[in-house]
C-alpha positions as CSV (number, residue, x, y, z in Angstrom):
1,X,13.4,-11.9,-6.3
2,X,11.2,-11.9,-3.2
3,X,10.9,-14.7,-0.6
4,X,7.5,-15.4,-2.0
5,X,9.1,-16.2,-5.4
6,X,11.5,-18.7,-3.7
7,X,8.8,-20.7,-1.8
8,X,8.9,-24.3,-3.0
9,X,6.4,-27.1,-2.4
10,X,8.5,-28.6,0.4
11,X,8.3,-25.4,2.3
12,X,4.5,-25.6,2.4
13,X,4.6,-29.1,3.6
14,X,7.3,-28.4,6.2
15,X,5.4,-25.4,7.6
16,X,2.1,-27.4,7.7
17,X,3.9,-30.1,9.7
18,X,5.4,-27.5,12.0
19,X,2.1,-26.0,12.8
20,X,0.4,-29.4,13.1
21,X,2.9,-30.4,15.8
22,X,2.6,-27.0,17.6
23,X,-1.2,-26.8,17.6
24,X,-2.3,-30.5,17.4
25,X,-4.3,-29.7,14.3
26,X,-5.5,-32.2,11.7
27,X,-6.5,-31.8,8.0
28,X,-9.9,-32.7,6.8
29,X,-9.2,-35.3,4.2
30,X,-11.1,-34.6,0.9
31,X,-11.0,-38.3,0.1
32,X,-12.9,-39.3,3.3
33,X,-16.7,-39.2,3.0
34,X,-17.2,-38.2,6.7
35,X,-14.8,-35.2,6.3
36,X,-16.7,-34.1,3.2
37,X,-20.0,-34.4,5.1
38,X,-18.6,-32.3,7.9
39,X,-17.3,-29.7,5.5
40,X,-20.7,-29.5,3.7
41,X,-22.6,-29.2,7.0
42,X,-20.3,-26.3,8.0
43,X,-21.0,-24.4,4.9
44,X,-24.7,-24.8,5.2
45,X,-24.6,-23.4,8.8
46,X,-22.9,-20.3,7.4
47,X,-25.7,-19.9,4.9
48,X,-23.6,-20.7,1.8
49,X,-25.7,-21.9,-1.1
50,X,-23.0,-23.4,-3.4
51,X,-21.0,-25.6,-1.0
52,X,-19.1,-27.2,-3.8
53,X,-17.7,-24.0,-5.2
54,X,-17.0,-22.7,-1.7
55,X,-15.0,-25.8,-0.8
56,X,-12.9,-25.5,-3.9
57,X,-12.0,-21.9,-3.2
58,X,-11.8,-21.3,0.6
59,X,-10.1,-22.7,3.7
60,X,-11.9,-23.0,7.1
61,X,-11.4,-24.5,10.5
62,X,-13.6,-26.7,12.6
63,X,-12.1,-26.9,16.1
64,X,-8.7,-28.6,15.5
65,X,-9.7,-29.7,11.9
66,X,-8.7,-27.6,8.9
67,X,-10.1,-27.7,5.4
68,X,-7.7,-26.5,2.7
69,X,-8.7,-26.2,-0.9
70,X,-5.1,-27.2,-1.8
71,X,-3.0,-30.2,-0.9
72,X,-0.5,-29.4,2.0
73,X,1.2,-32.8,1.5
74,X,1.7,-32.5,-2.3
75,X,1.6,-28.7,-2.8
76,X,1.3,-27.1,-6.2
77,X,0.3,-23.6,-7.1
78,X,-3.2,-23.8,-8.3
79,X,-5.6,-21.1,-9.4
80,X,-5.2,-18.1,-7.1
81,X,-3.4,-20.2,-4.5
82,X,0.3,-19.4,-4.9
83,X,2.7,-21.4,-2.7
84,X,3.3,-18.2,-0.6
85,X,-0.4,-17.7,-0.3
86,X,-0.7,-21.3,1.0
87,X,1.8,-20.5,3.7
88,X,-0.2,-17.5,4.8
89,X,-3.4,-19.5,4.8
90,X,-1.9,-22.2,7.0
91,X,-0.9,-19.6,9.5
92,X,-4.3,-17.9,9.2
93,X,-6.2,-21.1,9.9
94,X,-4.1,-21.9,12.9
95,X,-5.2,-18.6,14.4
96,X,-8.7,-20.2,14.5
97,X,-7.3,-23.4,16.1
98,X,-5.8,-21.2,18.8
99,X,-9.0,-19.2,19.2
100,X,-11.0,-22.5,19.6
101,X,-8.7,-23.6,22.4
102,X,-8.4,-20.2,24.1
103,X,-12.2,-19.7,24.1
104,X,-13.1,-23.1,25.4
105,X,-14.2,-24.8,22.2
106,X,-17.9,-24.9,21.7
107,X,-18.6,-21.3,22.9
108,X,-16.2,-20.1,20.2
109,X,-17.6,-22.4,17.6
110,X,-21.2,-21.4,18.3
111,X,-20.3,-17.7,18.2
112,X,-18.4,-18.2,14.9
113,X,-21.2,-20.1,13.2
114,X,-24.3,-18.3,14.5
115,X,-23.1,-14.6,14.5
116,X,-21.7,-13.3,11.2
117,X,-20.8,-10.1,13.0
118,X,-18.7,-11.9,15.5
119,X,-17.2,-14.1,12.7
120,X,-16.1,-11.0,10.8
121,X,-15.1,-8.5,13.5
122,X,-13.9,-10.7,16.4
123,X,-12.5,-13.9,14.9
124,X,-11.6,-13.3,11.3
125,X,-10.2,-9.8,11.8
126,X,-7.5,-11.3,14.0
127,X,-6.7,-14.1,11.6
128,X,-6.5,-11.7,8.6
129,X,-3.9,-9.6,10.4
130,X,-1.5,-12.5,9.5
131,X,-1.5,-11.4,5.9
132,X,-0.2,-7.9,6.7
133,X,2.2,-9.1,9.5
134,X,4.1,-11.4,7.1
135,X,3.8,-9.3,4.0
136,X,7.2,-7.6,4.2
137,X,9.0,-10.9,5.0
138,X,7.4,-12.6,1.9
139,X,7.0,-9.8,-0.6
140,X,9.6,-7.2,0.4
141,X,8.9,-3.8,-1.1
142,X,5.8,-4.7,-3.0
143,X,3.0,-2.5,-1.5
144,X,0.8,-4.4,1.0
145,X,-2.9,-4.7,0.4
146,X,-5.3,-2.4,2.3
147,X,-7.3,-3.7,5.2
148,X,-10.3,-3.7,2.9
149,X,-8.6,-5.9,0.4
150,X,-7.3,-8.3,3.1
151,X,-10.7,-9.0,4.5
152,X,-12.7,-8.9,1.2
153,X,-13.0,-12.8,1.1
154,X,-15.4,-12.5,4.2
155,X,-18.2,-11.8,1.8
156,X,-18.0,-15.4,0.8
157,X,-18.2,-16.4,4.5
158,X,-21.8,-15.2,4.9
159,X,-20.8,-11.7,6.2
160,X,-22.6,-8.5,5.2
161,X,-20.9,-5.6,3.6
162,X,-21.1,-3.6,6.9
163,X,-19.6,-6.5,8.8
164,X,-16.7,-6.8,6.3
165,X,-16.1,-3.1,6.6
166,X,-16.1,-3.5,10.4
167,X,-13.5,-6.2,10.2
168,X,-11.4,-3.9,8.0
169,X,-11.6,-1.3,10.7
170,X,-10.4,-3.7,13.4
171,X,-7.5,-4.7,11.2
172,X,-6.7,-1.0,10.6
173,X,-6.5,-0.3,14.3
174,X,-3.6,-2.8,14.5
175,X,-2.0,-1.7,11.2
176,X,0.4,0.9,12.8
177,X,2.0,-1.8,14.9
178,X,2.2,-4.1,11.9
179,X,3.6,-1.3,9.7
180,X,6.4,-0.8,12.2
181,X,7.4,-4.4,12.0
182,X,5.4,-5.6,15.0
183,X,3.4,-8.8,15.0
184,X,-0.1,-9.2,16.5
185,X,-0.4,-13.0,16.2
186,X,1.9,-15.8,17.3
187,X,1.1,-17.6,14.1
188,X,2.6,-14.8,12.0
189,X,5.7,-14.7,14.1
190,X,6.0,-18.5,13.7
191,X,5.8,-18.1,9.9
192,X,8.3,-15.3,9.8
193,X,10.7,-17.4,11.9
194,X,10.1,-20.3,9.6
195,X,10.9,-18.2,6.5
196,X,14.2,-17.1,8.2
197,X,15.2,-20.6,9.2
198,X,14.5,-21.8,5.7
199,X,16.7,-19.0,4.4
200,X,13.8,-17.5,2.4
201,X,13.8,-14.3,4.3
202,X,16.2,-12.6,6.6
């Protein structure tokens, strides 16, 4: 049995709270009208036609605010969102919180929203490395997805096929380090340490 099979709802909530304390992030509350309006406005800026379907299927980050299509306080496996997948997504979205802070907020946000090429190849490619970085800790000997498979969701983020392929190539350049057990992002290291402390991986 892999660590992924042993992840329980309390682990998702605990990791969410750990990352929230570390990064000062907040969750966009689906029950608050203002939060829904912000989420809908963001999807429109990305050129997404069906905002409702998008918000039910994808996570995203606006500065320090994160939208999750699952409930981090009362987690359940839902649809394609396994509990292990929710842990990875929490780490992934906090890459964007860090990027926002490191790149002085609005310049990052403007670049992310207005340039699908930058979105894919600069910002999302780094965040998608998290999946490969934590794969062995969560899934053991199960073969990791290819860089193309990892970044495939970018099609739904308003990115072209060429931009998604470009993101895959960026991930691929880091893959050798990751394959040898190295980590590219602090967020992946934090998740691996969390899995170890929770005695899910060792």
